TIMIZA-815267 format. One line per 4 residues: number of its first residue (from 0); their letters; for each residue x, y, z of C-alpha. Coordinates in Angstrom, 3 decimals, decimal comma. Layout:
NUM	A	X:Y:Z | ...
end
This chain:
0	ERIQ	38,751:-27,409:-2,078 | 36,630:-24,484:-3,169 | 35,833:-21,797:-0,662 | 32,170:-21,185:0,004
4	RPPL	30,946:-18,232:-2,055 | 28,328:-15,637:-1,119 | 24,960:-17,411:-0,883 | 23,374:-17,078:-4,316
8	ETMD	20,743:-19,581:-3,251 | 19,274:-17,011:-0,889 | 18,448:-14,751:-3,803 | 15,455:-14,713:-6,124
12	PLCS	16,200:-17,242:-8,906 | 15,183:-14,842:-11,667 | 17,374:-12,111:-10,198 | 20,384:-14,056:-8,940
16	LAGL	22,830:-12,226:-11,165 | 21,139:-8,894:-10,555 | 21,616:-9,343:-6,836 | 18,086:-8,576:-5,696
20	QGRS	17,482:-10,351:-2,445 | 14,173:-11,733:-1,275 | 12,333:-14,892:-0,497 | 12,521:-17,575:-3,137
24	RDQR	9,429:-18,269:-5,197 | 9,109:-21,701:-3,583 | 9,045:-20,115:-0,139 | 6,335:-17,715:-1,182
28	LRRG	4,264:-20,582:-2,642 | 4,623:-22,688:0,493 | 3,703:-19,833:2,790 | 0,732:-18,909:0,642
32	ASSR	-0,450:-22,519:0,609 | -0,062:-22,806:4,364 | -2,147:-19,684:4,890 | -4,923:-21,022:2,731
36	LVLA	-4,885:-24,376:4,490 | -5,432:-22,544:7,754 | -8,368:-20,765:6,178 | -9,701:-24,100:4,959
40	GLGL	-9,595:-25,476:8,481 | -11,458:-22,449:9,711 | -14,032:-23,051:6,980 | -14,624:-26,641:8,098
44	WTGA	-14,890:-25,556:11,722 | -17,390:-22,893:10,700 | -19,398:-25,555:8,854 | -19,599:-27,614:12,001
48	ILAP	-20,722:-24,602:14,017 | -23,431:-23,900:11,472 | -24,784:-27,478:11,626 | -27,987:-26,456:13,449
52	LPVV	-28,788:-23,991:10,652 | -30,919:-24,760:7,572 | -29,525:-27,078:4,901 | -28,853:-24,272:2,436
56	LRAT	-26,552:-22,424:4,824 | -24,733:-25,604:5,812 | -24,161:-26,479:2,160 | -22,785:-23,014:1,462
60	ALVA	-20,267:-23,302:4,290 | -19,114:-26,747:3,160 | -18,662:-25,605:-0,441 | -16,537:-22,672:0,758
64	AVVL	-14,381:-25,051:2,818 | -13,828:-27,392:-0,154 | -12,781:-24,461:-2,355 | -10,301:-23,281:0,260
68	VLVP	-8,807:-26,765:0,469 | -8,467:-27,255:-3,278 | -7,009:-23,822:-4,069 | -3,877:-24,105:-1,887
72	VGAG	-3,209:-27,619:-3,109 | -3,153:-26,424:-6,690 | -1,194:-23,280:-5,859 | 1,512:-25,248:-4,084
76	VPGP	2,367:-27,350:-7,150 | 5,141:-25,702:-9,175 | 3,917:-24,759:-12,615 | 5,882:-24,081:-15,826
80	AQEE	6,886:-20,609:-14,638 | 8,262:-21,937:-11,350 | 10,155:-24,733:-13,087 | 11,630:-22,210:-15,511
84	ARRH	12,698:-20,040:-12,565 | 14,425:-23,014:-10,928 | 16,197:-23,903:-14,158 | 17,301:-20,301:-14,601
88	HRVA	18,664:-20,274:-11,057 | 20,594:-23,525:-11,586 | 22,171:-22,244:-14,794 | 23,022:-18,832:-13,315
92	AAVM	24,505:-20,393:-10,180 | 26,592:-22,846:-12,227 | 28,024:-20,054:-14,376 | 28,676:-17,849:-11,354
96	NMVC	30,391:-20,698:-9,508 | 32,767:-21,185:-12,421 | 33,550:-17,503:-12,938 | 33,642:-16,449:-9,273
100	DYDP	35,237:-19,525:-7,735 | 36,612:-17,856:-4,606 | 35,243:-16,081:-1,570 | 35,630:-12,312:-2,201
104	GRCG	34,825:-11,551:1,423 | 37,721:-13,662:2,712 | 40,597:-13,408:0,276 | 44,309:-12,659:0,335
108	ALER	43,847:-9,123:-0,961 | 41,656:-8,224:2,016 | 44,033:-9,909:4,443 | 46,954:-7,852:3,161
112	FEPV	44,797:-4,719:3,246 | 43,874:-5,298:6,895 | 46,665:-3,048:8,288 | 45,134:-0,133:6,376
116	VRGS	41,674:-0,884:7,737 | 42,984:-1,168:11,311 | 45,081:1,973:11,054 | 42,556:4,173:9,303
120	RCLF	41,242:7,236:11,098 | 37,864:6,738:9,488 | 35,225:6,166:12,139 | 33,508:3,331:10,277
124	ARSA	36,524:1,731:8,573 | 36,544:-1,409:10,706 | 32,877:-2,091:10,144 | 33,018:-1,547:6,383
128	QLWG	31,831:-4,471:4,256 | 34,528:-5,085:1,642 | 35,055:-7,580:-1,158 | 38,417:-8,214:-2,806
132	SREY	39,933:-9,430:-6,041 | 41,116:-12,994:-6,564 | 44,713:-13,908:-5,719 | 47,120:-12,072:-7,995
136	DSAR	48,869:-14,271:-10,575 | 52,330:-12,860:-11,229 | 52,687:-14,962:-14,383 | 49,865:-12,996:-16,010
140	TVEA	49,512:-9,352:-16,954 | 47,871:-6,697:-14,830 | 45,012:-6,669:-17,325 | 44,543:-10,437:-17,222
144	NVQA	44,352:-10,329:-13,433 | 41,789:-7,527:-13,558 | 39,721:-9,474:-16,086 | 39,681:-12,478:-13,757
148	SAPT	38,001:-10,428:-11,005 | 35,747:-8,235:-13,145 | 32,739:-10,632:-12,922 | 32,996:-10,545:-9,133
152	LLQF	33,115:-6,759:-9,205 | 29,947:-6,737:-11,296 | 28,218:-9,036:-8,818 | 29,390:-6,792:-5,974
156	LLRG	27,971:-3,653:-7,591 | 24,628:-5,228:-8,418 | 24,203:-6,768:-4,964 | 25,873:-4,054:-2,944
160	EEER	23,073:-1,562:-2,505 | 20,676:-4,201:-1,167 | 23,320:-5,892:0,999 | 24,957:-2,653:2,182
164	LDGF	28,405:-3,433:0,778 | 30,951:-0,614:0,911 | 33,916:-1,266:-1,351 | 35,683:-3,595:-3,764
168	LFEI	39,461:-3,870:-3,465 | 41,883:-4,647:-6,302 | 45,409:-5,592:-5,293 | 48,190:-5,359:-7,874
172	RNVA	51,411:-7,079:-6,830 | 55,031:-7,097:-8,010 | 54,959:-3,335:-8,469 | 57,798:-1,018:-7,498
176	ATDI	55,272:0,532:-5,142 | 57,740:2,928:-3,559 | 57,774:4,887:-6,840 | 54,710:7,123:-7,171
180	HEVG	54,913:7,105:-10,994 | 54,864:3,330:-11,185 | 51,992:3,293:-8,719 | 50,123:5,703:-10,981
184	EAVR	50,747:3,566:-14,048 | 49,566:0,424:-12,251 | 46,359:2,175:-11,217 | 45,844:3,478:-14,746
188	RVLA	46,133:-0,035:-16,184 | 43,609:-1,379:-13,685 | 41,029:1,322:-14,382 | 41,606:1,387:-18,140
192	CLAQ	41,012:-2,353:-18,288 | 37,855:-2,134:-16,198 | 36,573:0,707:-18,376 | 37,029:-1,421:-21,494
196	LDPA	35,244:-4,322:-19,803 | 32,336:-2,115:-18,686 | 29,101:-3,999:-19,548 | 27,453:-0,620:-20,163
200	GEDC	30,035:0,097:-22,877 | 30,866:3,590:-21,608 | 34,680:3,192:-21,415 | 34,905:6,147:-19,056
204	MGKS	38,710:6,146:-18,994 | 38,739:6,930:-22,707 | 36,789:10,178:-22,351 | 38,512:13,291:-23,661
208	YIHT	37,271:15,281:-20,658 | 38,734:12,920:-18,049 | 40,825:15,777:-16,601 | 37,788:17,982:-16,012
212	SAWH	35,136:18,219:-13,331 | 32,554:16,713:-15,704 | 34,146:13,255:-15,445 | 33,535:10,418:-13,005
216	FTFA	34,333:6,709:-13,073 | 31,463:4,309:-13,729 | 31,078:0,581:-14,188 | 27,744:-1,014:-15,104
220	KVPI	26,290:2,517:-14,866 | 27,195:2,704:-11,157 | 29,118:5,886:-10,189 | 32,238:4,894:-8,262
224	FITT	34,794:6,809:-6,250 | 38,328:5,428:-6,230 | 41,179:5,747:-3,742 | 44,703:4,327:-3,932
228	FAPC	47,047:3,127:-1,180 | 50,732:2,281:-1,619 | 54,010:2,106:0,358 | 55,320:5,215:-1,399
232	YPRN	53,148:7,425:0,806 | 54,650:8,529:4,152 | 52,942:8,095:7,499 | 51,648:11,659:7,531
236	HCRF	49,889:11,165:4,190 | 46,198:10,298:3,910 | 47,061:7,373:1,583 | 49,582:5,758:3,924
240	SYGS	49,445:1,954:3,669 | 50,366:1,111:7,295 | 53,053:-1,483:6,617 | 51,199:-3,464:3,965
244	PKDS	53,397:-5,380:1,446 | 56,052:-3,242:-0,226 | 55,182:-4,532:-3,698 | 51,411:-4,111:-3,455
248	VFVL	49,219:-1,317:-4,763 | 45,638:-1,244:-3,486 | 42,844:0,284:-5,535 | 39,618:0,684:-3,575
252	LQPE	36,389:1,173:-5,537 | 33,493:2,636:-3,572 | 30,031:2,892:-5,177 | 28,223:6,085:-4,345
256	YSFL	25,445:4,234:-2,542 | 27,937:3,196:0,143 | 28,106:6,809:1,335 | 24,354:6,873:1,807
260	HHGL	24,581:3,746:3,971 | 26,654:5,742:6,464 | 24,477:8,826:6,444 | 26,847:10,924:4,322
264	VHDR	24,333:12,555:2,040 | 25,246:16,153:1,187 | 28,831:17,315:1,005 | 30,039:20,770:1,974
268	PTTN	33,371:22,601:1,920 | 33,004:23,857:5,504 | 33,964:21,926:8,630 | 33,006:22,385:12,265
272	WEKP	36,508:21,772:13,618 | 35,894:22,837:17,222 | 32,482:21,208:17,674 | 31,970:18,446:15,098
276	QDMR	28,297:18,180:14,231 | 28,104:15,020:12,121 | 30,029:12,046:10,761 | 31,719:14,136:8,082
280	DRIR	33,037:16,632:10,626 | 34,229:13,870:12,948 | 36,102:12,077:10,157 | 37,877:15,250:9,086
284	VSFR	38,830:16,031:12,669 | 40,050:12,464:13,189 | 42,460:12,666:10,247 | 43,717:16,076:11,337
288	QAGQ	44,414:14,820:14,845 | 46,392:11,902:13,380 | 48,545:14,288:11,352 | 47,022:13,081:8,091
292	EYVI	44,889:16,087:7,273 | 43,798:16,239:3,658 | 42,758:19,187:1,539 | 39,090:20,102:1,484
296	PPSV	38,365:21,948:-1,769 | 36,637:25,309:-1,399 | 33,783:23,950:-3,513 | 32,081:20,584:-3,902
300	SYPV	32,854:20,925:-7,619 | 36,325:19,760:-8,644 | 38,085:17,339:-11,038 | 37,807:13,923:-9,409
304	VEHI	40,559:12,202:-11,419 | 43,382:14,116:-9,741 | 42,413:12,640:-6,369 | 42,527:8,973:-7,402
308	VKPL	46,330:8,853:-7,264 | 47,471:11,621:-4,964 | 50,918:13,169:-5,310 | 53,525:12,839:-2,598
312	GHCS	53,953:15,678:-0,156 | 51,272:17,841:1,353 | 48,108:17,767:-0,712 | 47,708:21,555:-0,548
316	TARP	51,019:22,270:-2,282 | 51,854:19,190:-4,391 | 50,910:19,363:-8,055 | 48,426:16,773:-9,379
320	LPWF	49,892:13,777:-11,197 | 48,894:13,166:-14,841 | 48,790:9,445:-14,054 | 45,829:8,839:-16,372
324	RHRP	47,554:10,012:-19,567 | 48,756:6,818:-21,248 | 46,242:4,444:-22,880 | 46,882:0,719:-23,461
328	KSCG	46,362:-0,872:-26,878 | 43,691:-3,190:-25,527 | 42,549:-4,930:-22,392 | 43,287:-8,610:-22,534
332	HAIA	45,850:-11,345:-22,798 | 47,377:-9,706:-25,860 | 49,134:-7,234:-23,553 | 52,776:-8,175:-23,028
336	SKDS	53,021:-10,794:-20,314 | 55,732:-8,936:-18,441 | 54,209:-6,860:-15,677 | 56,833:-4,149:-15,679
340	IVPE	55,250:-0,749:-15,267 | 55,695:1,724:-18,101 | 57,333:4,946:-16,847 | 55,050:7,940:-16,500
344	EAAS	54,899:10,034:-19,646 | 57,008:13,128:-19,654 | 54,103:15,522:-19,412 | 53,879:18,594:-17,287
348	AMAL	51,472:18,334:-14,379 | 48,129:19,888:-15,092 | 46,997:22,692:-12,841 | 43,398:21,660:-12,431
352	EGGE	41,489:24,276:-10,514 | 37,897:24,210:-9,328 | 35,308:23,073:-11,874 | 32,072:21,298:-11,276
356	SQRN	31,813:17,567:-10,806 | 29,104:15,755:-12,692 | 28,552:13,151:-10,025 | 30,393:14,015:-6,834
360	PPGD	29,450:11,434:-4,204 | 27,564:12,544:-1,161 | 30,071:11,880:1,566 | 33,487:11,102:3,006
364	TLDP	35,045:8,104:1,366 | 36,667:5,052:2,809 | 40,098:6,579:2,651 | 43,095:5,424:4,419
368	GVGE	41,361:2,271:4,868 | 37,957:3,437:4,404 | 37,675:7,022:5,391 | 38,779:9,916:3,246
372	TRNQ	36,408:12,296:1,563 | 35,562:12,021:-2,070 | 33,941:15,408:-2,130 | 36,725:17,039:-0,251
376	GA	39,544:16,067:-2,501 | 40,336:12,911:-0,552
end
């Protein structure tokens, strides 16, 4: 039996796929008609009050009442535009039900990610509104599994700002997740596939400047910050996975608007450690107190890609991983069906220093669970 999906019927029929919430057109028509009927009643009552007046005034009042009665009756009958809107809604809902035939707010990926959410030192991790990918099919490739959830990701991004959603979680299973290089390759395959499926056609993972501060990940023109969690990270690491499955890699995509929802607007390299002044300070202090302190770059400008898959060891001394180097031939079922992870290319780690980010998000990200800082090298 199918799980109930997010309520598309509560959305405007002409905007159901765009995710703009609001009253349906039928509701607006009914409420408008009801208001006019009330006015019509007031018109009739006024006519009765004016009965002692001359005939001309009485006639004027009665004519006004009749007009008020007739107008709402006509306005309440759906016209061609309303019928077209209903048809559009039925078609859009039918397509969405076929493509997104699971509940992304209550799925296995989120259940297995729950230990990270519970253990996170982020102050709003447990209240974060997350969606997840469909159940991973080990008989299919990483790319095929990503493709299966891409339509739901698109719906999440287009609805998220209005509905205050925080992150979309991809879970990749059957990975040797205790090996940081295989984790990096799994993440690369996920993001490379999404970039090739981008409805905006930007293919951000194919940019030659991906290793610079000018790059950021986007999907459907929405800037997204990405964090990765895996069993290879030790307990004192900000990407620790808190006992989640040993063969699972979690890739959390956070649209920039989610930071604004939590009041994280402008980033800064400084921290009020002794007397935290705001949410950003309190999150940084919380991770430090838990022994999971992460590096805060000396500037808000830095290459974002090196923080998607963090190296093992202390973030201040470990060299960035060139996890994003290899490119697949294509994104689709043509990829070999075996999900073995290609070893990391034998390339020296790049010493990426400073730089200026094109679209650094305005706050601390949902890292270890939902709480590390995008703009502080989280």
